[in-house]
N, C-alpha and C positions, 0 to 999 in steps of 0.2 A: 504493500500500500504506500502511495506517495505521501510524504510528509510536507504539507503545504505551509507549515510554520505559522499557522494562524491561531489566534486566541479564542477563548470561550467567553461568550457574553456573560455567562454566569459568574465570572470572576470579578465583575464590576461591583464596586462598593457605591451604593446609592445614598449613603448617609451624608447628606449635604444640609448644612444649617442655613437658615435665612440670613444670618450675619455674614456668612461667607459670600453670599450673593450681593449683599450691600457693599462689600469691599471691591466689587468688580464692575463698578459703574463707569466703564469706558468702552470704546468701540471694540467689538469682538475681533478675534484674531484675523479674520479675513480682511478687515478694514483698518488694521493698525497702521498702515502706511499711506492711507488716503489723504491727499492734499487737494487744494484748489488747482495747483499747477498740473497734477497728473489726472485731473478730470477733463476728458476730451469731449467737449460739447459738440453736438451735431449741428453744423451750420444750417441745415435744412429746417431746424426747429429753433428759432431765435429765443424762445422761452427758456431754453436750457442755459444759454449764455447769460441771459438777464437774471435768472435765479442764482447762478454762480456768482455774479457780480454783487447782487444784493447780500447774499449770505457772507461773502468775503468781507464786505463793508461792515456788516453787523459784528462779525466775530473778530474783527481787527481791533475793536474797542475793548479796553481792559474792564470797563464797567459800562454796561449797556443802559442807556437812558430809556426809561419806560415811556414809550409813546407809540403812536401808530406809525409804522414804517412807510406808509403811503400818504400820511397827512402833510399837506403843504404848510399848515400852521401848527406849530408845536405849542401845546398848552401845558403849563406846569401841572395842572390838576387832571390831565388826561389819564384815564385808566389805561393800563398797559394793553397794547395790542401785540399779539404774538403771531408767529408765522405758521400757517397750516399749508403744507405742500401736498397738493393733490396731483396724482399722475399715474400712468399705467406702469406695468411691470418692466423691470430691466432697463430703465433709462438713467440710473445712477443717483436716485434720491438718497439712498443710504450712504453712498460714497460722499455726497455733499454734506450730509448730516455729520459724518465722521470727520470730514475736513473742518467743519465748524469747531468740533471738539479740539482737534489738534491745534487749530489756529488761535483759539481764545485763551487768554492768559489768566482770567479770573477764576472764581469758583465755578465748577461745572460738573455735570453728570450726564451719562449717555446710557440709554436702555431701550429695550423694545417695550411696546405697550403691554404685551403679555407679561413681561417681567414686572412692570408696575402693578398689574393686577395681583400678581403673586405676593408682592410686598404688602399690598393693602389687605389681602386675605389672611396672610400668615402673621403679620406684625400688627395689624389693626390700622384703621384709617388715620387715627390721630397720631400714632407714632410715625407713620409714613409722612404725614404732613409736616410734623416737627423736624423730621430728618432732612427733607428737601427745601424747607423754607429758607435756609441760609444760602442756598445755591443761586448764583447769579444767572447761569445759563443751563436750562434743562432741555436735553435733546431726546425726543421720544420717537422711535421708529415704528411704523405699521400701526397707527392709531385706528381702532375700530371698536364697536360696541356690539356685544353679542346677547346681552341680557339686561333686564331692569336693574339688578343689583350692581352690576359693573357701571351702568349709566349713572346711578345715584352717587356712587363712590367717586367716579371720574369727575363729575360736575363739582362735587364738594372739594375734591383735591385741587382742581384747577382754580376754583374760586378762592381757595384759602392761600395759595402760594403766589397768586397773580400780582400782588402789589410790588414785590421786589424781585421776582424771578421772571426772566424772559423764557418763554417756551417756544421751541421750534419742533414741529412734528411732521412726519410723513404719513401718507395714507393712500389707499386706492379708492377711497370714497370721498365725495364732497361732504362737508359738515351736515348739510341738510339731508343727506342720504344715510347717515349713521343710524344703525339699528333697523333700517328698512327691511321688512319681511321677516325679521327675527323676533320682534315683539311689537306690541301695540304702542307705537311711538307717540300717539296722541295723548297717552296717559302720562307722558314724561316731557311735555312741551317745555316746562320750566327748566329742567335739567339740560335738555338739548339746547335750549336757548342760551343758557350760561356758557356752554361749550362753544357754540357757534359765534356768539358775540365777543368771545375772548380773542378770537383770531382774525387776522387778515389772511384771506385765502388766495393762494397762488396756484394756478393750474399750469403744469409743465407738460409739454407734449414730446412725442418722439417714438421711435421704434426700438424694440428690445435689442440691446447689444448682445444678449446671451446667446442668440442663435449664431453668432459669429465667433464663439469661444470654444470651438470643438477641436482645437489642435491636440489636446491631450487625449481626447476620445479617439481621434483618427489613428493614433499609434496602435490601438488595440482592435481596430475594426475588423481585421482578418483573423483574429484569434478567438478561441473558445473561452467560455466562462472559466472552465477548469484550468486552462493554460495561463490565463491572467492571474487567477487565484494562486497558482504555483509560483509564478515569476515576478509578480508585482512586489516591489520593495518600497513601502512607504517610509517616511521619516520616523514614525513611531511604530505602532502595531496595526495589524489588520485582523478583522474578525469575520468569521463565517457564521451566519445565523439564518435559520429557517424563518420565513415570514410569520408563521403562527407563533413561534417562540418569541420573536421580536414584539408582536402585538401583545402577548401576555406580559412581557416586561413593561410595556407602555401602560398596560392596564393596572399593573401592580404598583406603579410609581406616579407621584404627582408630576404634571407636566413641567414644573419648574426644575425638576431633577433630570429631565431628558438630556440636558446638555452634557451630562457626565459621559454619555456614550461617545459622541463625536470628540469630546475633549480627550478621551482615552485612546480612540482609534482614528486614524486619518484615512482609513480605507475600510469600507463595510461591504461585504459580499452577502447578498440576500438571495437565498434559494427558495424554490417553490413559490415564487411570487405570483399572485393572482389578483384580479380586480376586487375592490372592496364591495361588500354587500351591506355592511352595517355603518350607519352614519357616525357613531361615536368612534369606531375604530378608524374610519377615514379621517376624522378630525384629529385624532391623536397622531396619526401618521403625518399629517400636514405640519403639526407643531414640531414633530421630530425632524422633519425636513428643514424647517426654519432653523433649528439649532445646528443641523449639519451645514447649512448654508453659511451661518455666521462663523463656523469653525473651518470652512472650506474643506470639508470632509468629502472624499469621493465615494460614490455609491455604484455598485455593480449588481445588476439583476440578471438572473438566468432566464430571461423572457424578453419578448418584443412587445409586451403589452402596454408600453408607455402611454400611448394615446387613449387607452381605455381603462386606465387605473380606476378612474371614477366614472361609473356607469351613468347613463342618462338620468336615471331617477335621483342620483345624488347631485348631479350638476344642476338639476332643476330646483334644488332647495335654496334657501336663503344664504347658504354657505358657498355658493358657486365661486365667489371671488377668492376665497381661501384656497379652493381646489385649483383655480387658474393660476394663482401665485405659486402653488406647489409645483404644478407642471412647468411653469416658467423657470423655477429654480432647478428643477431636474434637467432642464435643457442644458444647464451649465455643469451640474454636479454628477448627473447620472449617465450610466452606460448600460444599454439593454442589449443582451445577446440573443442570437438565434438559439432555439432549443434543439 
């Protein structure tokens, strides 16, 4: 039997404290070197260059003056206006958000919105507010609202830190679309109004650059799943896991701990992969892929099912955009083999 020198996913220690997560409020490994200089905006979409210029200007200041960034008249009593970046997948929103972090010299924090919800759920809303109030610049990636509880907490959190903290966030939905199809948004007009009124919204256009990042995938295009499993040498370790075993691991652990897997392995080989039939398992998988994306972990699947991972009945749910984002990130991270 060939020894592929891969690890067992059961060796992973998922004992992660919330305090450890609070100490990692910076761009994830994939974005640790992102700057405004190495962001290559597409000349066909001027909104990219305009956004880059605006964010560079904001983050160049050691202390950000609280005002609307689009207001011609600055009023000293003007309530803070923050930046809400709306745009499609793969056009560099997270790159620019990370560049803001690296460029800004004051107190700052970077996290995904999902991570923010973990902090609020595990530490409590008040502790989370107290922790972030001293921060001058808060950068939140992938802002979205899935349920009423998160909506209430997000509105209270933003309203509480807004006086002294500038917030810049990215999303695939306009503020007025948040929560749409997931819960009765008419019952939360006040909370959604707080969130929407807090931001100046910028829509950035473009085509996904991820479809042009297939160089590493081309190297293995004529090889089999087992050949790559045998010969691929990642910087850290690689793991082989059956999809059912992976889903069980995701079911057994809170999503805020999913990052432990891509942090441990930078190559994950998934066998017996098949389309998802259960919504909760599909959503767990999308969160897992988000963590793999942030850690730039490569994924190898012994199937060509990439285009049908999420069947029509799942794509027709209110979580369609999460599934589309997952597919977009798999364009960059994933390699699907013929069986």
